[in-house]
C-alpha positions in Angstrom: 97.3 174.3 57.0 96.4 172.6 60.3 99.2 172.9 62.7 100.4 170.1 65.0 101.1 170.8 68.7 103.8 168.8 70.4 103.4 167.9 74.1 106.3 168.0 76.6 107.4 164.4 76.0 107.6 164.9 72.3 109.6 168.1 72.9 112.0 166.3 75.3 112.4 163.5 72.8 113.2 166.0 70.0 115.8 167.7 72.3 117.5 164.4 72.9 117.6 163.6 69.2 119.2 166.9 68.4 122.0 166.1 70.9 122.6 162.7 69.3 120.4 161.6 66.4 122.0 158.1 66.6 121.2 157.6 70.3 119.4 154.3 71.1 115.9 154.5 72.3 116.8 152.8 75.6 119.3 155.7 76.4 116.8 158.5 75.4 114.0 156.7 77.5 116.3 156.6 80.6 117.1 160.3 80.1 113.6 161.6 79.7 112.1 159.2 82.3 109.8 157.1 80.2 109.9 153.5 78.8 111.6 152.5 75.6 108.2 151.5 74.1 106.9 155.1 74.7 110.0 156.5 73.0 109.6 154.2 70.0 105.9 155.0 69.7 106.4 158.7 69.9 109.4 158.6 67.5 107.3 156.7 64.9 104.5 159.3 65.4 106.9 162.2 64.7 108.0 160.5 61.5 104.4 159.6 60.4 103.1 163.1 61.1 105.9 164.6 59.0 107.4 166.6 61.9 110.7 164.8 61.6 111.5 164.3 57.9 114.7 162.5 58.5 118.2 163.1 59.9 121.1 165.2 58.8 124.7 164.2 59.4 126.9 167.2 60.4 130.1 166.5 58.5 132.9 169.0 58.8 134.1 169.0 55.2 136.4 171.9 56.1 138.4 169.5 58.2 138.8 167.3 55.1 140.3 170.2 53.2 137.1 171.3 51.4 136.1 174.9 50.7 132.4 176.0 50.7 131.5 178.4 47.8 128.1 180.0 47.9 126.3 181.0 44.7 123.0 182.9 44.8 120.8 183.4 41.8 117.9 185.6 40.8 115.8 183.8 38.2 113.6 185.5 35.6 111.0 184.7 33.0 110.4 181.2 34.1 107.3 179.2 35.0 106.9 177.2 38.2 107.8 173.9 36.6 111.0 175.2 35.2 112.3 176.5 38.5 111.2 173.2 40.1 113.2 171.3 37.5 116.3 173.4 38.0 116.2 172.9 41.7 115.7 169.1 41.4 118.6 168.9 39.0 120.9 170.8 41.4 119.9 168.6 44.3 121.0 165.5 42.4 124.6 166.8 42.3 127.1 165.4 44.8 128.6 168.0 47.1 125.9 170.6 46.4 123.3 171.9 48.9 120.4 174.1 47.8 117.9 176.5 49.5 114.9 178.3 47.8 113.6 181.7 48.7 110.3 183.5 48.5 109.5 187.3 48.4 113.3 188.1 47.9 115.6 189.5 45.3 117.1 186.0 45.2 115.5 182.8 44.3 118.1 180.0 44.9 121.1 179.6 47.2 123.7 177.0 46.1 126.4 175.7 48.4 129.2 173.9 46.6 131.8 171.9 48.5 135.1 171.5 46.5 138.8 170.9 47.3 140.2 173.2 44.5 138.9 176.6 43.2 138.9 175.1 39.7 136.3 172.6 40.7 133.9 175.4 41.6 134.7 177.3 38.4 133.8 174.2 36.4 130.5 173.9 38.3 129.8 177.6 37.8 130.5 177.4 34.1 128.2 174.4 33.9 125.4 176.3 35.6 125.9 179.3 33.3 125.7 177.0 30.2 122.5 175.3 31.4 120.6 178.1 32.9 122.0 181.5 31.7 118.7 182.3 29.8 116.9 182.2 33.1 119.5 184.1 35.3 118.8 187.8 35.9 121.6 188.2 38.3 124.0 186.2 40.4 126.6 186.6 43.2 129.1 184.3 44.9 131.0 184.3 48.2 132.9 181.9 50.4 131.5 180.3 53.6 134.2 180.0 56.2 132.3 178.6 59.2 128.8 177.3 60.0 127.1 177.1 63.4 124.2 174.7 63.7 122.0 175.4 66.7 119.2 173.4 68.3 115.5 174.2 67.8 115.4 175.4 71.4 112.6 177.8 70.7 110.5 174.6 70.9 112.1 172.7 73.8 114.3 175.3 75.6 117.3 173.0 75.5 120.3 174.9 73.9 122.8 172.8 71.9 125.2 173.8 69.1 127.7 172.3 66.6 130.2 174.3 64.7 132.0 173.3 61.4 135.0 175.2 60.1 136.6 175.6 63.5 139.3 173.1 62.6 142.8 173.0 64.1 144.3 170.8 61.3 143.4 169.1 58.0 142.5 165.4 58.5 142.8 162.7 55.9 140.5 159.7 55.5 140.6 156.6 53.3 138.2 154.9 51.0 136.5 152.9 53.7 135.9 156.0 55.8 134.4 157.8 52.8 132.0 154.8 52.3 131.0 154.8 55.9 130.2 158.6 55.7 128.2 157.9 52.5 126.2 155.2 54.3 125.6 157.6 57.2 124.3 160.2 54.7 121.9 157.7 53.2 120.5 156.7 56.6 122.0 158.5 59.6 120.3 156.2 62.1 121.3 153.1 60.3 122.6 150.4 62.6 126.4 149.6 62.5 125.6 145.9 61.6 123.7 147.1 58.6 126.5 149.5 57.5 129.0 146.6 58.0 126.9 144.3 55.8 126.5 146.9 53.1 130.2 147.7 52.9 131.4 144.1 53.4 133.4 145.2 56.5 133.4 143.7 60.0 131.2 145.2 62.7 134.3 146.0 64.8 135.9 147.8 61.8 132.9 150.0 61.3 132.5 150.7 65.0 136.1 151.8 65.3 136.2 153.9 62.2 133.0 155.6 63.0 134.4 156.4 66.5 137.5 157.9 64.8 135.4 160.0 62.6 133.9 161.6 65.7 137.3 161.8 67.5 138.9 163.6 64.5 135.8 166.0 64.5 134.9 165.0 60.9 131.5 163.7 61.9 130.2 166.1 64.5 126.7 165.0 65.0 123.4 163.7 63.7 120.4 166.1 63.9 116.8 165.7 63.0 115.3 167.6 60.1 112.1 169.3 61.5 109.3 170.4 59.3 108.6 173.7 61.2 105.8 174.8 59.0 103.6 171.9 60.4 104.3 173.5 63.8 103.1 176.9 62.7 106.5 178.5 62.0 108.1 180.2 59.0 111.8 180.1 58.3 113.8 183.2 57.4 117.3 183.8 56.2 118.8 187.2 57.3 121.9 188.5 55.5 124.1 191.0 57.5 126.7 193.5 56.5 128.8 194.7 59.4 130.4 198.1 59.8 133.1 196.7 62.1 134.5 193.3 61.2 136.3 193.1 64.5 133.0 192.8 66.3 131.8 189.8 64.3 132.1 187.4 67.2 130.0 189.7 69.4 127.1 189.5 66.9 127.4 185.8 66.7 127.5 185.4 70.5 124.3 187.5 70.7 122.6 185.4 67.9 123.4 182.2 69.9 121.5 183.6 72.8 118.3 183.9 70.8 116.5 180.6 70.7 114.8 181.5 67.3 118.1 181.2 65.5 119.0 177.7 64.2 122.0 178.4 61.9 124.7 181.0 61.5 127.1 181.2 58.6 130.3 183.3 58.5 130.9 184.6 55.0 133.6 186.3 52.9 131.9 188.3 50.1 129.0 190.8 49.6 127.7 190.1 53.1 129.6 189.3 56.2 127.3 186.6 57.7 123.9 185.1 57.5 121.6 183.4 59.9 118.4 181.3 59.8 115.5 181.8 62.3 112.0 180.6 62.8 109.0 182.8 63.7 105.3 182.3 63.8 104.3 185.9 62.7 105.9 188.9 61.0 105.4 190.8 64.2 107.8 188.4 66.0 110.3 188.8 63.2 110.2 192.6 63.3 110.6 192.6 67.1 113.6 190.2 66.7 115.2 192.5 64.1 114.7 195.5 66.3 116.3 193.8 69.3 119.2 192.7 67.0 119.9 196.3 65.9 119.7 197.7 69.4 122.1 195.0 70.8 124.5 195.0 67.8 125.1 198.6 66.8 127.7 197.6 64.1 125.1 196.2 61.7 125.3 198.4 58.6 122.7 196.7 56.5 120.5 193.6 56.4 118.3 191.7 54.0 115.5 189.2 55.0 114.5 186.3 52.8 111.6 183.9 53.4 112.7 180.3 53.0 110.7 177.5 51.5 110.4 174.7 54.0 110.2 171.4 52.1 
């Protein structure tokens, strides 16, 4: 694959989009010192080149009273088209996020957002009924907190968003839910368009969206970057700690490493996982060596190569 190299203006644009994916081009242009037309041109080029594949709204479902169950599955005796069909079916389900692995004991990670444990058990039983003949092994755990970090290995501009760090459970009504659904469909959609689609006034949408931010329900809009086009591979690393009391120390260290883009705190077989991007296996090996030196309470770890789509 021929890799694409981003120049400094592209990287600064990417950094501003990670801070606020809904920021108007005029504001971004003023921040990075170029014209609005330049920002518009470069943004379109990032989209057309496939570097930016879209935008992801960071919604803190924990604040809305949801729990996040994590199911990982090892598939066996299947052909490629069967696995592809399973993944496509899973991604059509509401409240379900899916990751796919290569060169690992596990093939698929499924994150399920539910308000009641019974809803997860219903989902789990459905998965068993549909795919049990392909499932060699499985394991599930509970995700308690997720830290989203910027791609600052590219642009050297640290930024982070945490979900699960809530102080109280918030409630929203049907109109708020519809606004969130519109944001999920098109995170950069203009307010006037959202208002028209939902048959609400512009002022109503503007106020309610501001309240979703104020209540820490909607915490940000971040670009989805195809790092493979930039010459990087994505890895997920699962950690088992010998001392739970030092969990925050490990997290604080991981946040200082610009290769890390996502950290999840877990209750289950593993204590936490993180995602990181590297160009070569040598970079990955050096990172893991540094991690073990700086975090002596790591009892065990497992590395999984993630498929970037």
